N, C-alpha and C positions, 0 to 999 in steps of 0.2 A: 444421467449425468450431464451436467451443465458445464459446457466449455467455457473458458475465458475468451477465447476467440483468438483473433491475429495478435500477434506481439504488438505493443504500442512502441511508438516513437517519441522522444522528448517533447515535439510539438504537439502531440496528441493528449499529454497530460495535462492537468491542473494542480495547483496545490491550495490548501487551506490550512487553517489553525484552529486548533480546538483548546479551549480552555482546560486547567488542571481537574475541574470538576466537571466535566463532560464526557459522556462516552460517545464513541463513534461505531457505527454498525455498518459494515460493508455488506453489499447484496452478493448473492453468490455470482461467481464469473467475473467480479470487478477486479481489475489491477489495481494494486496498491504497494506502496513503498512501505517498508517495515516501518514501525513507530520510532521517532527521535524525537528529543527534546531540544530545545533552543536555549543557549546560555546556562545551563544548569545540568545536572545529575540528576536523573528521574527514573522511578521504577513505573513499569506498565504492568497491568493486569491483562491478560490476553486470553479469551475463551475460544477455543477451537473443537473442531467436532472430532469425534474418535472415529476409529475404523481402521482397517488393513491397505485400504487403498490410498495412493497419492493424492493428496490437496494441496499441492504447491508448486507451482511452475515458476520459474525464474527466468528472467530475460536481462541482458546487459544493454545498457544504452551507450551511445557512440560517445568516444571521449570528448570531454568539453561541452556535452550537451546542456541545454538551458532549458529548464522548465518555465514557461511564462507565468508570471505572478498574476493573480486574479485583478 
């Protein structure tokens, strides 16, 4: 089992933009925000692993936290 490690803080995170025709593949153990679209409603296809063990850890960022832009 691979652990995601310590919960991140906002200053540890980075943002990126993906095109509508582009896929994104996260490595095992990488913290990431759920998918979201800017300025429009959008459908996403998410491929996840199966199994009976949990594979989702959640963390709340401090109120008012700002993630630095690249």
